[in-house]
C-alpha positions as CSV (number, residue, x, y, z in Angstrom):
1,M,-15.5,-8.6,-27.5
2,T,-17.5,-7.6,-24.3
3,H,-19.6,-4.5,-24.1
4,A,-17.1,-2.9,-21.7
5,E,-14.2,-3.6,-24.1
6,N,-16.2,-2.3,-27.0
7,S,-17.1,0.8,-25.0
8,F,-13.5,1.4,-24.0
9,Q,-12.3,1.0,-27.7
10,T,-14.9,3.6,-28.8
11,K,-14.0,6.1,-26.1
12,T,-10.3,5.6,-27.1
13,K,-11.1,6.4,-30.7
14,L,-12.9,9.6,-29.8
15,A,-10.0,10.6,-27.4
16,E,-7.4,10.0,-30.1
17,S,-9.4,12.1,-32.5
18,L,-9.7,14.9,-30.0
19,K,-6.0,14.7,-29.3
20,K,-5.1,14.9,-33.0
21,L,-7.4,17.9,-33.6
22,M,-5.9,19.7,-30.6
23,T,-2.6,19.7,-32.4
24,Q,-4.3,21.8,-35.1
25,K,-6.5,24.2,-33.2
26,P,-7.5,25.4,-29.7
27,F,-9.9,23.1,-27.8
28,S,-12.6,25.7,-27.9
29,K,-12.6,25.7,-31.7
30,I,-13.1,21.9,-32.0
31,T,-16.6,20.7,-32.7
32,I,-18.3,17.4,-32.0
33,S,-18.9,17.1,-35.7
34,E,-15.2,17.3,-36.4
35,I,-14.5,14.6,-33.8
36,I,-17.1,12.1,-35.1
37,R,-15.8,12.8,-38.7
38,E,-12.2,12.2,-37.6
39,S,-13.0,9.1,-35.5
40,G,-15.6,7.5,-37.7
41,V,-18.0,7.2,-34.7
42,N,-21.5,8.5,-35.2
43,R,-23.1,11.3,-33.2
44,K,-25.5,9.1,-31.3
45,T,-22.6,6.9,-30.1
46,F,-20.7,10.0,-29.0
47,Y,-23.6,11.2,-26.8
48,Y,-24.1,7.7,-25.5
49,H,-20.6,7.8,-24.0
50,F,-20.1,11.5,-23.3
51,G,-22.5,14.4,-22.5
52,D,-20.3,17.0,-24.1
53,M,-16.7,17.8,-25.2
54,T,-15.6,18.4,-21.6
55,G,-16.7,14.9,-20.6
56,L,-14.5,13.4,-23.4
57,L,-11.6,15.7,-22.3
58,R,-11.9,14.6,-18.7
59,W,-12.0,10.9,-19.7
60,M,-8.9,11.4,-21.9
61,F,-7.0,12.9,-18.9
62,E,-8.2,10.2,-16.6
63,Q,-6.9,7.4,-18.8
64,S,-3.6,9.0,-19.7
65,A,-2.6,10.7,-16.5
66,V,-4.9,10.6,-13.4
67,N,-5.4,6.8,-13.4
68,V,-1.7,6.3,-13.8
69,V,-0.9,8.5,-10.8
70,K,-3.5,6.6,-8.7
71,Q,-1.6,3.4,-9.3
72,Y,1.4,4.6,-7.4
73,K,1.5,3.8,-3.7
74,L,1.2,7.2,-2.2
75,P,2.8,8.8,-0.3
76,Q,5.7,6.3,-0.4
77,E,6.1,6.5,-4.2
78,Y,5.4,10.3,-4.5
79,K,8.7,10.9,-6.3
80,K,7.8,8.4,-9.0
81,A,4.4,9.9,-9.3
82,L,5.8,13.5,-9.5
83,S,8.3,12.4,-12.1
84,F,5.5,10.9,-14.2
85,V,3.4,14.2,-13.9
86,M,6.3,16.4,-14.9
87,D,7.1,14.1,-17.9
88,Y,3.4,14.1,-18.8
89,I,3.3,17.9,-18.8
90,E,6.4,18.1,-21.0
91,K,5.2,15.5,-23.5
92,N,1.7,16.8,-23.8
93,S,2.4,20.5,-23.6
94,F,0.7,21.2,-27.0
95,I,-2.6,19.7,-25.6
96,L,-2.4,21.4,-22.3
97,N,-1.6,24.8,-23.9
98,S,-4.6,24.3,-26.3
99,I,-6.9,23.8,-23.3
100,Y,-5.3,26.6,-21.3
101,D,-5.7,29.1,-24.2
102,S,-9.3,28.1,-24.7
103,V,-10.7,28.1,-21.2
104,G,-8.2,30.2,-19.2
105,L,-6.5,29.6,-15.8
106,E,-9.5,29.6,-13.5
107,E,-11.5,27.2,-15.6
108,M,-8.6,24.8,-16.0
109,K,-8.0,24.9,-12.3
110,L,-11.7,23.9,-11.8
111,F,-11.2,21.1,-14.3
112,L,-8.1,19.6,-12.6
113,Y,-9.1,20.3,-9.0
114,P,-11.2,17.3,-8.1
115,D,-8.6,14.7,-9.3
116,I,-5.7,16.5,-7.6
117,Q,-7.7,16.8,-4.5
118,K,-8.3,13.0,-4.4
119,I,-4.6,12.4,-4.8
120,I,-3.6,14.9,-2.0
121,R,-6.3,13.4,0.3
122,T,-4.8,10.0,-0.2
123,C,-1.4,11.3,0.8
124,I,-2.8,13.0,3.9
125,D,-4.7,9.9,5.0
126,S,-1.7,7.6,4.4
127,K,0.7,9.9,6.2
128,E,-1.8,10.2,9.2
129,K,-1.9,6.4,9.4
130,E,1.9,6.1,9.1
131,L,2.4,8.5,11.9
132,H,-0.2,6.7,14.1
133,L,-2.3,9.9,14.5
134,H,-6.0,10.7,14.5
135,V,-6.5,14.2,13.1
136,K,-9.9,16.0,13.0
137,E,-11.7,15.7,9.7
138,E,-12.3,19.4,9.4
139,F,-8.6,20.1,9.7
140,K,-7.7,17.4,7.2
141,S,-10.2,18.9,4.7
142,F,-8.7,22.3,5.3
143,I,-5.1,21.3,4.6
144,C,-6.3,19.1,1.7
145,N,-7.9,22.2,0.1
146,L,-4.9,24.3,0.9
147,Y,-2.4,21.9,-0.7
148,T,-4.7,21.3,-3.7
149,E,-4.9,25.0,-4.4
150,G,-1.1,25.3,-4.3
151,F,-0.4,22.2,-6.3
152,T,-3.0,22.9,-9.0
153,G,-1.8,26.5,-9.4
154,T,1.9,25.7,-9.6
155,L,1.3,22.8,-12.0
156,L,-0.6,25.1,-14.3
157,R,2.2,27.6,-14.2
158,Q,4.5,24.8,-15.4
159,I,2.4,24.7,-18.5
160,K,2.4,28.4,-19.3
161,S,4.8,30.4,-17.3
162,P,8.1,31.5,-18.9
163,E,9.6,31.3,-15.4
164,K,8.6,27.7,-14.8
165,L,10.7,25.4,-12.6
166,S,13.0,22.8,-14.1
167,R,11.8,19.2,-13.9
168,E,14.3,18.5,-11.1
169,E,13.4,21.7,-9.2
170,A,9.7,20.9,-9.3
171,I,10.1,17.3,-8.1
172,S,12.5,18.5,-5.3
173,Y,10.1,21.2,-4.1
174,Y,7.0,19.1,-4.2
175,S,8.8,16.3,-2.5
176,L,9.9,18.6,0.3
177,I,6.3,19.7,0.9
178,L,5.0,16.1,1.0
179,N,7.9,14.6,3.0
180,V,8.6,17.4,5.5
181,S,5.8,20.0,5.6
182,L,2.8,17.5,5.6
183,P,4.1,15.3,8.5
184,T,5.0,18.4,10.6
185,I,1.5,19.9,10.1
186,L,-0.3,16.7,11.0
187,K,1.8,16.3,14.1
188,S,0.9,19.9,15.1
189,A,-2.8,19.6,14.2
190,P,-5.2,21.0,16.8
191,G,-6.8,18.2,18.8
192,Q,-4.8,15.4,17.1
193,K,-4.3,12.2,19.1
194,H,-1.9,9.3,18.8
195,T,-3.3,5.9,17.9
196,Q,-2.1,2.4,18.6
197,P,0.0,0.9,15.8
198,E,-1.8,-1.9,14.0
199,T,-0.5,-5.3,14.8
């Protein structure tokens, strides 16, 4: 087994232990001692791979959700990606609620923001290229942050709000934004220029 494979196996053990413990108590109540006892991995090895509990939590999310979404061809396969996200939220509601109850809305937004921002930016850049446009960087950054705020906030409400959208409604509404709103905004962007299609 290579070093990379061994490292991945160790990280997976730690993540599985964290996931199991989160079915029993809030994230904030779980200690590193409990994780290493559950996983059979020693403390030194834990700190070799992760600086703290948040690092382990982020890696767990990246492996189970973020990296999966990145494999979709965006924005063309946005419906498949959205479907996966909604299914993930439903299947992992106990984990997400544990984190939400521990750190609160604002902290969880900060935790998810960077990954959602990368995905939104991929959609913006792909749509810009598809429409043969050149949009100013500052405007793309502005709308990327605007969409990220909106998507992050509404996704978190899907976890906690009693008035959350149904799976079908959420996919339909997000699809409408990406498929109708985004192209319209890019076409109307101040200072945007048309580019020559690639041959």
